[in-house]
C-alpha positions as CSV (number, residue, x, y, z in Angstrom):
1,X,-18.5,13.0,-31.0
2,X,-17.6,12.0,-27.4
3,X,-14.0,11.2,-26.6
4,X,-13.1,7.8,-25.4
5,X,-10.1,7.2,-23.1
6,X,-8.1,4.2,-22.5
7,X,-8.0,3.3,-18.9
8,X,-4.6,1.6,-17.9
9,X,-3.3,1.1,-14.4
10,X,-0.5,3.6,-13.4
11,X,1.2,1.0,-11.3
12,X,2.7,-2.3,-11.9
13,X,3.4,-4.9,-9.3
14,X,5.6,-8.1,-9.5
15,X,5.8,-10.7,-6.7
16,X,8.4,-13.4,-6.9
17,X,8.2,-16.2,-4.3
18,X,10.3,-19.4,-4.0
19,X,8.3,-22.6,-3.3
20,X,9.8,-26.0,-2.6
21,X,9.7,-28.6,-5.3
22,X,8.5,-31.3,-2.9
23,X,5.0,-29.5,-2.5
24,X,3.5,-28.8,0.9
25,X,5.7,-28.5,3.8
26,X,5.4,-30.9,6.6
27,X,3.9,-29.6,9.8
28,X,6.4,-27.8,12.3
29,X,8.8,-27.0,9.4
30,X,10.9,-23.9,10.0
31,X,11.6,-21.8,7.0
32,X,14.7,-19.7,7.4
33,X,15.5,-17.4,4.4
34,X,12.0,-16.7,3.3
35,X,11.8,-13.9,1.0
36,X,9.0,-12.4,-1.2
37,X,9.7,-8.9,-2.2
38,X,7.2,-6.9,-4.2
39,X,8.7,-4.6,-6.9
40,X,6.5,-1.6,-7.9
41,X,6.5,0.6,-10.7
42,X,4.6,3.8,-11.4
43,X,4.4,3.9,-15.2
44,X,3.3,7.8,-15.2
45,X,6.0,9.1,-12.7
46,X,9.2,11.0,-13.8
47,X,12.0,8.7,-14.7
48,X,13.8,8.9,-11.3
49,X,10.6,8.2,-9.4
50,X,9.2,5.1,-11.2
51,X,10.6,2.1,-9.3
52,X,10.4,0.7,-5.8
53,X,13.1,-2.1,-5.2
54,X,13.2,-3.8,-2.0
55,X,16.0,-6.1,-0.7
56,X,15.8,-8.0,2.4
57,X,14.7,-11.4,3.8
58,X,12.8,-13.1,6.6
59,X,11.8,-16.4,8.2
60,X,8.6,-18.3,8.9
61,X,7.3,-21.5,10.6
62,X,4.5,-23.9,9.9
63,X,2.7,-25.4,12.8
64,X,-0.7,-26.8,14.0
65,X,-2.8,-24.8,16.3
66,X,-2.7,-27.6,19.0
67,X,1.0,-26.6,19.6
68,X,0.0,-23.1,20.8
69,X,-1.0,-22.7,24.5
70,X,-4.6,-23.6,25.0
71,X,-4.8,-25.0,21.4
72,X,-5.9,-28.4,22.8
73,X,-9.2,-26.6,23.7
74,X,-10.1,-25.8,20.0
75,X,-11.5,-29.3,19.1
76,X,-11.3,-30.2,15.5
77,X,-9.6,-26.9,14.8
78,X,-6.5,-27.8,16.8
79,X,-5.1,-29.8,13.9
80,X,-5.3,-26.9,11.5
81,X,-2.1,-26.0,10.1
82,X,-0.9,-22.3,10.2
83,X,1.8,-20.8,8.1
84,X,3.5,-17.6,9.7
85,X,6.1,-15.4,8.2
86,X,8.0,-12.3,9.0
87,X,10.0,-10.3,6.5
88,X,11.8,-6.9,6.4
89,X,13.0,-5.1,3.2
90,X,15.1,-2.0,2.7
91,X,13.9,-0.1,-0.5
92,X,17.3,0.3,-2.2
93,X,15.6,2.1,-5.2
94,X,12.6,4.2,-4.3
95,X,10.8,7.5,-5.2
96,X,11.4,10.6,-3.2
97,X,8.3,10.3,-1.1
98,X,8.3,6.5,-0.8
99,X,9.0,4.5,2.5
100,X,12.5,3.5,3.4
101,X,11.5,0.2,4.9
102,X,8.9,-2.4,4.4
103,X,7.7,-5.1,6.9
104,X,5.7,-8.0,5.9
105,X,3.7,-10.0,8.5
106,X,1.8,-13.1,7.2
107,X,-0.5,-15.5,9.1
108,X,-2.2,-18.0,6.7
109,X,-4.5,-20.6,7.8
110,X,-4.4,-23.8,5.5
111,X,-7.4,-26.1,5.0
112,X,-6.1,-29.3,3.5
113,X,-8.6,-31.5,1.8
């Protein structure tokens, strides 16, 4: 009789991000203190090498493409909102072979209805 194996992922990821209660941010809003760390766990590693726990912060800005140099030449796309964020994290808990720092850069194009 053939053996069957249970395939489970060996890593777990958790993302925590705070959103404003008011809903979408208005255009040109600055977002100081943005933080969205990703906690990672390797379930099959030895006990001291399971977790990666980042600590840090960042900032971001929501703007329209027409605010960029040459943005007026984009036609209908010039009114497109763009969300940008830059975050840096120090891994306070990490496996022996993991990175010391994480840098997260986000550019998100928003397509409102």
